[in-house]
C-alpha positions in Angstrom: -0.6 -42.0 -0.5 -3.3 -43.6 1.9 -6.5 -44.6 -0.1 -9.5 -46.2 1.1 -8.3 -49.5 0.1 -5.7 -49.2 1.9 -7.3 -47.6 5.3 -9.5 -50.7 4.6 -7.2 -53.0 4.8 -5.4 -51.9 8.4 -8.3 -51.8 9.7 -9.2 -55.3 9.0 -5.5 -55.9 10.8 -7.0 -54.8 14.0 -8.2 -58.1 15.5 -4.5 -59.7 14.8 -3.1 -56.7 16.3 -5.2 -57.6 19.1 -4.3 -60.8 19.8 -0.5 -60.5 18.6 0.6 -56.9 18.3 3.1 -57.6 21.0 4.8 -60.5 19.6 5.0 -58.3 16.3 6.4 -55.4 18.1 8.6 -57.6 19.8 10.0 -59.0 16.7 10.0 -55.6 15.4 12.7 -54.4 18.1 15.0 -57.4 18.3 15.2 -56.9 14.6 15.9 -53.3 14.4 18.2 -52.8 17.6 20.4 -56.3 16.0 20.8 -54.6 12.3 20.6 -50.9 13.2 23.4 -50.2 16.4 23.0 -46.5 15.3 19.4 -46.4 16.8 20.1 -48.0 19.9 20.9 -44.9 22.0 17.3 -44.2 21.3 16.0 -47.1 23.4 16.1 -47.9 26.9 17.3 -51.7 26.9 15.4 -52.0 30.6 12.0 -51.3 29.2 13.1 -53.5 25.9 13.9 -56.7 28.6 11.2 -55.9 30.8 8.4 -55.8 27.3 7.2 -52.7 28.7 8.5 -50.8 25.0 6.7 -53.7 22.9 3.6 -52.9 25.0 3.8 -49.6 24.8 4.1 -49.8 21.0 2.0 -52.5 20.0 -0.9 -50.2 21.8 0.2 -47.3 19.9 0.3 -49.3 16.5 -3.3 -50.7 17.2 -4.9 -47.3 18.4 -3.7 -45.6 14.9 -5.0 -48.6 12.9 -8.7 -48.8 14.9 -8.8 -44.7 14.1 -7.0 -44.5 11.0 -10.1 -43.1 9.1 -10.2 -40.2 12.3 -7.0 -39.5 13.9 -8.5 -37.1 15.8 -9.7 -39.6 18.1 -6.3 -40.4 19.0 -6.4 -37.4 21.3 -3.3 -36.8 23.4 -1.6 -39.8 22.2 0.4 -38.1 19.1 1.1 -35.1 21.4 3.0 -37.6 24.2 5.0 -39.1 21.2 6.1 -36.1 19.8 7.3 -35.1 23.0 8.8 -37.9 23.7 10.4 -37.6 20.3 11.8 -34.4 20.9 13.3 -34.8 24.3 15.4 -37.6 22.5 16.2 -35.5 19.7 14.7 -38.4 17.4 15.1 -36.9 13.5 13.1 -37.7 9.7 16.1 -39.8 9.1 15.5 -42.7 12.1 11.9 -42.9 10.5 13.1 -45.3 7.3 14.6 -47.8 9.6 11.6 -47.8 11.9 9.4 -48.2 8.9 11.6 -51.0 6.8 12.2 -53.0 10.1 8.1 -52.8 11.4 6.6 -53.9 7.9 9.9 -56.7 7.8 8.3 -57.7 11.5 4.7 -57.9 9.6 5.5 -59.9 6.9 8.2 -62.4 9.2 5.4 -62.6 12.6 1.9 -63.1 10.1 3.6 -65.2 7.7 2.9 -64.4 3.5 -0.5 -66.1 3.5 -2.0 -63.3 5.9 1.0 -60.2 5.5 0.5 -60.6 1.2 1.6 -58.0 -0.9 -1.6 -56.0 -0.5 -1.1 -56.0 3.1 1.8 -55.1 3.2 1.8 -51.9 0.8 -1.5 -50.9 3.2 0.8 -50.6 5.9 3.6 -49.0 3.9 1.5 -46.0 3.2 -0.3 -45.9 6.4 3.1 -45.7 8.4 4.5 -43.2 5.7 1.3 -41.3 6.6 2.2 -41.2 10.5 5.6 -40.6 10.1 5.0 -37.7 7.8 2.6 -36.4 10.7 5.4 -37.3 13.4 8.3 -35.1 11.5 5.8 -32.7 10.6 5.2 -31.9 14.1 8.6 -32.4 15.8 10.4 -30.4 13.3 7.6 -27.4 14.2 8.6 -28.1 18.2 12.4 -28.3 17.3 11.9 -25.1 15.4 9.9 -23.4 18.1 12.4 -24.4 20.9 15.4 -22.9 18.5 13.6 -19.7 18.3 12.6 -19.2 21.7 14.8 -16.9 24.2 17.2 -19.3 25.5 16.3 -22.2 23.4 18.5 -24.4 20.9 18.7 -27.3 18.8 20.2 -30.6 19.4 22.5 -30.8 22.7 23.9 -28.3 24.6 26.8 -28.7 27.4 25.6 -27.9 30.9 27.6 -28.8 34.0 26.5 -30.1 37.1 26.6 -26.9 39.7 25.5 -28.8 42.8 25.0 -32.5 43.8 22.6 -33.0 46.6 21.4 -36.1 48.4 17.7 -36.2 48.9 16.8 -39.8 50.5 18.3 -42.9 50.4 17.7 -43.6 46.8 16.8 -40.0 44.9 20.2 -37.7 44.1 18.9 -33.7 43.1 21.4 -32.6 40.2 21.4 -28.8 39.7 22.6 -28.3 36.1 23.9 -24.7 34.5 24.4 -24.4 30.8 28.3 -24.0 30.2 27.9 -21.1 27.7 26.1 -19.0 30.3 24.1 -17.6 28.2 19.9 -17.3 28.8 18.2 -20.7 29.6 14.7 -21.4 27.8 11.9 -21.7 30.2 9.6 -24.6 30.6 6.5 -25.5 32.0 5.9 -27.1 35.6 5.5 -30.6 34.8 7.9 -31.1 31.5 10.8 -32.9 31.5 14.5 -32.5 29.7 16.4 -35.4 27.7 20.0 -36.1 28.4 22.7 -37.3 26.1 25.2 -39.5 28.1 28.4 -41.9 26.6 28.6 -44.7 29.6 31.5 -47.3 28.7 31.6 -46.2 24.9 28.4 -46.7 24.5 25.9 -43.7 23.5 22.8 -43.3 25.8 19.5 -41.2 26.2 16.9 -40.6 29.2 14.5 -38.2 29.8 14.3 -37.1 33.5 11.9 -34.6 35.2 12.3 -31.1 36.2 12.1 -31.3 39.7 12.0 -27.8 40.3 10.6 -24.6 38.7 12.1 -22.8 36.3 14.5 -19.8 37.6 16.3 -18.7 34.6 19.4 -20.2 35.8 19.7 -23.7 36.0 17.7 -26.9 35.5 17.4 -29.3 38.2 16.5 -33.0 37.9 16.2 -35.5 40.5 17.0 -39.0 39.8 16.2 -42.8 41.8 19.4 -45.2 42.0 17.5 -48.1 40.6 19.5 -51.4 41.1 19.9 -52.4 37.8 19.6 -49.1 36.0 22.3 -48.3 33.8 22.3 -44.5 33.7 20.7 -44.0 37.4 23.8 -45.5 38.5 26.5 -43.8 36.4 25.0 -40.5 37.5 24.8 -41.1 41.0 28.3 -42.8 41.5 30.5 -41.7 38.6 28.8 -37.8 38.2 30.2 -35.3 40.2 30.0 -31.3 40.5 31.5 -29.7 37.4 31.6 -32.7 35.1 29.9 -32.0 31.8 26.6 -33.5 30.1 24.8 -32.4 27.2 20.9 -31.7 27.5 18.2 -31.5 25.0 15.8 -29.0 25.1 12.8 -29.4 28.0 9.9 -31.2 26.5 6.7 -32.7 28.0 2.7 -32.2 27.6 2.2 -33.1 30.9 2.1 -30.0 32.8 0.0 -27.8 35.0 -3.2 -26.0 33.2 -3.9 -22.7 34.8 -7.0 -23.0 36.8 -8.8 -21.7 39.8 -9.9 -24.8 40.7 -8.2 -26.9 44.2 -5.2 -28.5 42.9 -4.3 -32.2 44.0 -1.3 -33.4 43.4 -0.5 -37.1 44.4 3.0 -38.8 44.0 4.7 -42.4 44.6 7.9 -42.8 44.9 9.8 -40.5 42.6 6.7 -40.0 40.8 7.2 -37.2 43.5 9.3 -35.2 40.9 7.5 -33.2 38.2 4.8 -32.5 41.3 7.5 -30.1 43.0 8.0 -27.8 40.0 3.6 -27.7 39.7 3.5 -27.2 43.5 6.3 -24.1 43.5 3.7 -22.4 40.6 0.6 -23.4 42.3 1.7 -21.5 45.7 2.4 -18.3 43.6 -1.4 -18.2 43.1 -4.3 -18.0 45.6 -5.2 -21.4 44.5 -5.3 -24.3 47.5 -3.7 -27.2 47.2 -3.5 -30.4 48.7 0.0 -32.2 48.3 -0.8 -36.4 49.0 2.8 -38.1 48.4 3.0 -42.0 49.2 6.3 -43.6 49.7 7.7 -47.2 51.1 9.1 -45.3 54.5 10.7 -42.3 55.7 14.4 -43.5 53.9 13.6 -42.8 50.5 10.9 -39.9 51.0 12.7 -37.6 49.4 11.6 -33.4 49.6 10.0 -34.3 52.9 11.5 -31.1 54.7 11.1 -29.0 51.2 7.3 -29.5 51.6 7.0 -28.9 55.5 8.7 -25.8 55.4 6.5 -24.5 52.2 3.4 -25.7 54.2 4.5 -23.5 56.9 4.9 -20.6 55.1 1.9 -20.9 52.7 -1.5 -22.0 54.4 -3.1 -23.1 51.2 -0.8 -25.8 51.5 -2.0 -29.3 53.2 0.1 -31.7 52.8 -0.3 -35.9 53.4 2.6 -38.6 53.7 1.5 -42.3 53.4 4.2 -44.9 54.2 3.7 -48.5 53.4 5.6 -49.0 56.9 7.2 -46.9 59.7 11.1 -48.0 60.6 12.3 -46.6 63.6 13.7 -43.5 63.4 11.5 -42.5 60.6 9.3 -39.3 60.7 5.4 -39.7 61.6 3.6 -40.5 58.5 -0.5 -39.4 58.3 -0.9 -43.2 57.5 0.6 -46.0 57.3 0.2 -48.7 54.9 -1.3 -48.2 51.3 -3.0 -45.1 49.9 -6.2 -46.7 49.2 -9.7 -45.0 48.8 -10.7 -44.1 52.3 -7.6 -41.7 52.6 -8.1 -40.1 49.4 -11.6 -39.1 50.4 -10.4 -37.9 53.8 -7.5 -35.9 52.5 -9.2 -34.7 48.9 -11.4 -31.5 49.5 -14.6 -31.7 50.3 -15.5 -30.9 47.0 -14.8 -33.0 44.3 -14.2 -30.6 41.5 -10.5 -30.5 41.7 -7.8 -30.6 38.9 -5.8 -33.6 40.0 -2.5 -34.8 38.6 -1.1 -38.2 39.9 2.3 -39.8 39.0 4.3 -42.9 40.3 4.5 -46.8 39.6 2.2 -48.4 37.3 0.3 -50.3 40.0 0.2 -46.8 42.0 -1.2 -45.3 38.8 -3.5 -48.0 38.4 -5.0 -47.8 41.9 -5.4 -44.3 42.2 -7.1 -43.5 39.0 -9.6 -46.0 40.0 -10.0 -44.2 43.3 -10.8 -41.1 41.9 -13.1 -42.2 39.7 -14.6 -43.8 42.3 -15.1 -41.3 45.1 -16.0 -38.8 42.1 -13.5 -37.3 40.5 -14.2 -36.1 37.1 -12.0 -38.3 34.8 -11.5 -35.6 32.4 -9.7 -33.4 35.3 -7.6 -36.6 36.3 -4.0 -36.2 34.5 -1.0 -38.7 34.6 2.1 -38.8 33.1 4.5 -42.3 32.2 8.0 -42.5 33.0 8.9 -44.9 30.8 6.9 -46.3 27.6 3.3 -45.4 27.7 1.1 -48.0 29.0 -2.2 -48.6 30.0 -3.5 -48.1 33.2 -7.6 -48.6 33.1 
């Protein structure tokens, strides 16, 4: 049980986490993945190599320590973690492994003089509380998905019904349930979890659902990353009629009901969840401004589909910004980076809008800053991360 003394000790470690949290979590991951290979499928090794996963965990641990007296102050962080865990099928038996390795990392990185028995006991109690909260919420979510029409728990086998090249880098996979049974509905903006075995090694990944729910199939649209183990496998080796195991759709980044004008802003493959949002919004009377940034026309996926929707739906205005225009590219509305001046020009005149934006971290940092500068309320600017959560302030 987490006592008042435990809380005080945990809060006292905040300065140490602020200065050395990333070193601690890096050591934690190295230890856990070396000594517990059974959990390796749950972690993207590219995110380990880049440092993104340790940074995300360090930030999460820091936030938890800061707000251990008022966990409601964590806001959407808990829901974000729960949804990521559910999409990868994280189970209660994984938590003791994480806890053991985290406490060991605290001891080994901070040293016995700082990480005393009292500090370790406090963090053990704190971790136990957090694990209890997360496993409880995750179990509730698993059960709800299993009970829902077309729902399931664990993996379900799908087959690739179609494979469509959308750009020089992005390919769509249309996935239908192998059992031919009803398909679980999802909210625009959510994602799906994949379980694959590549060269004898299990891997799991999340991909945004890039088309609105239709009751028949799911669509994911995958960018081929130069060093991406899973994306290269999907592009090069997965063909029509091949089987893929999926976990049920999840995600707390989803289109909320509103009558405010909707602005969808994406960079690169960040376009994928906005497509499902766009389809849903066009079934209402909401004005929609769709803004997409790409390096050039060759990597601009779904342009023809968006243009066709704009012809059919006068409420939709779309704007494209290319960093450069190559010979043979279609015209863009602007060349260069998507900046504050362009957003001022392309957003509705009112700033009382709902904005959803996604893309690379640097892109998202810039968009968040620009939206704030031009007067869009921060509470109405929503975003999602493809990989580990990161600060974009």
